[in-house]
N, C-alpha and C positions, 0 to 999 in steps of 0.2 A: 504494500500500500504506500502510495506516494504521500509522504508527510512533508509539508512545507510550512515555513513560518515567514510571514510577510510583516514587516514592520514599516508602517507609514509614519514618517516623521513630518510634523507640521511646524513650520517656522513661526516661533513666537518671539516677538521683539518688543520689549518694554520701552526701550529708547533706541534712537537711531544709532547704528554702529554696534549695538550690543545684541548679537544674535545667539539664541540658545535653542538647541534642538531637543525636543522631548518626544517620547513615544506617545502617539495619540491613539492608534488602533493596532491590534495584532490578532492574528488568527493562526490556528493549526490547519484549519480548513475553512474556506469561506462558506457561509450559509446565507440563505435568502429568506426574505419576509413572505412566506407562504400564507395564504388566507387562513389555513388551519392545519393541524397535524396530519389529518387524513390526506389532504391535498399533497403535502410534502412526501408522505409515504407512497402515494400513488405515483408521483413523479420518479421516485427512486426505483420502485418496482418496474416501471415501464422503461427505465433507462434514459428518460429525458433529463434526469438530474443525477449525476454521479459526483458526489462531493470531492473525491480525490482527483477528478479531472479539471476542476476549476483552478486555474493558475493566473492570478493577476499579474500583469506585466507593466501597467502604466497607471499613473494617477494624475489628476488635475483638480485643483480647487476652484470652485466657482460659487461665489457668495457663501451660502451656508451648506453647500453640498460638496462632498468629495467624490468625484467620478472615478471609476475604476474600469480599465479596459481588460476584457477577459477573452482572449482569442480562443476560437473553437478548433484547437489542434486535435482534440479528442472528442469522442461522443460523450454526451451527458453534461455539456455546458449550456445552461438555460438561456444565456444572453451574452452578447459580446460587449455590452456596456451596462454597468450598474452604478448606483450611487448610494452614499451613506449620508444621512442627515447629520451634520456636524454639531447641531444643537442638542442631539441626544446625549445622555450621560452614560454611555456604555463604552468600555474599552474593547469589547468584542461585539460590535453591532451586527445586525442583520442587514444585508444589502437589498435594495429595491431595484428592479429592472428599470431601465430608462430607454426610450420613453415607454410609458405605460399604455399599451394598446394591444389589440387582439392580433397576435402574430402566429396564430396556430397554423395558418397555411404555410408558414415558413419553418415549422418545427420548433418554434419557441415555446417554452413552458409559460403558461399563464398563471401568475401567482395570486391574482385577486379574483 
């Protein structure tokens, strides 16, 4: 089983020229904000979501969201772009798909 640790560091600067990096989020495996436990289990059983296949490779901060690119190099990656609400008070947050729309025709997992 592929185990990975991703540490996203967010730049926090109290004053100009005084840059401190702190760990904002970390995961052993990325998880998504499914509408309920049954929906998550169904996606895992069908192979639409394989937690060990989700490998984040890029991040971008936009206002209060941290966008994460998730290439579909393997089967079971529910989306190629997800985001985290940075106002949430979690160090291991659940990711939301972006944009939220019905992509079932393209094989995307619908989380809500």
